[in-house]
C-alpha positions as CSV (number, residue, x, y, z in Angstrom):
1,X,-5.3,0.4,-33.0
2,X,-5.2,1.7,-29.5
3,X,-7.3,-1.2,-27.9
4,X,-4.5,-3.4,-29.2
5,X,-1.9,-1.4,-27.7
6,X,-3.5,-1.4,-24.1
7,X,-4.0,-5.2,-24.1
8,X,-0.3,-5.3,-25.1
9,X,1.2,-3.3,-22.7
10,X,-1.0,-5.1,-19.7
11,X,-0.4,-8.5,-20.7
12,X,3.7,-7.9,-21.4
13,X,4.2,-6.9,-17.9
14,X,4.9,-10.0,-16.0
15,X,4.0,-8.8,-12.4
16,X,0.5,-7.9,-14.0
17,X,0.0,-11.4,-15.8
18,X,1.5,-12.6,-12.3
19,X,-1.1,-10.9,-10.6
20,X,-4.0,-11.8,-12.7
21,X,-3.2,-15.6,-12.4
22,X,-2.8,-15.2,-8.6
23,X,-6.3,-13.6,-8.1
24,X,-7.6,-16.3,-10.3
25,X,-6.2,-19.1,-8.7
26,X,-6.9,-17.8,-5.1
27,X,-10.5,-17.5,-6.0
28,X,-11.1,-20.6,-7.3
29,X,-10.3,-22.6,-4.1
30,X,-13.3,-24.5,-2.4
31,X,-15.4,-22.3,-0.1
32,X,-15.3,-24.7,3.0
33,X,-11.4,-24.5,2.7
34,X,-10.7,-21.1,1.5
35,X,-10.3,-19.3,5.2
36,X,-7.4,-22.0,6.1
37,X,-5.9,-21.9,2.4
38,X,-5.6,-18.0,2.4
39,X,-4.0,-18.0,5.7
40,X,-6.9,-16.4,7.6
41,X,-6.6,-17.8,10.9
42,X,-3.2,-16.4,11.0
43,X,-4.5,-12.8,10.7
44,X,-7.3,-13.1,13.2
45,X,-5.0,-11.4,16.3
46,X,-3.8,-8.7,13.7
47,X,-7.3,-7.6,12.5
48,X,-7.3,-4.6,15.3
49,X,-4.0,-2.8,16.3
50,X,-5.0,-3.7,20.3
51,X,-5.5,-7.5,19.3
52,X,-2.1,-8.6,20.1
53,X,0.7,-7.2,22.0
54,X,3.4,-7.7,19.1
55,X,1.5,-4.9,17.4
56,X,2.5,-2.4,19.8
57,X,6.0,-3.2,19.6
58,X,6.0,-3.9,15.7
59,X,4.3,-0.7,14.7
60,X,5.8,1.8,17.6
61,X,7.4,4.8,16.3
62,X,11.3,5.4,17.1
63,X,12.6,7.4,20.0
64,X,9.5,6.6,22.0
65,X,7.3,9.3,19.8
66,X,4.3,7.2,20.7
67,X,3.9,9.4,23.7
68,X,3.2,12.0,21.5
69,X,1.6,10.1,18.6
70,X,-0.8,7.6,20.1
71,X,-2.5,5.3,17.5
72,X,-5.9,5.3,16.6
């Protein structure tokens, strides 16, 4: 009885079902197109904080607090 309650709870949540379907579909891509289709080339400059000058602007603290709390 408890197992049925767990399954009903999980599958009655639309976000959870959507996540499961998205993960399944995302992982069924062919390997040769997987990086391009998942947007991996777009993320390359953002893999490290110092990789792109836009990161410093985007993640900067307000009121110039980066002087006191530098990024790691």
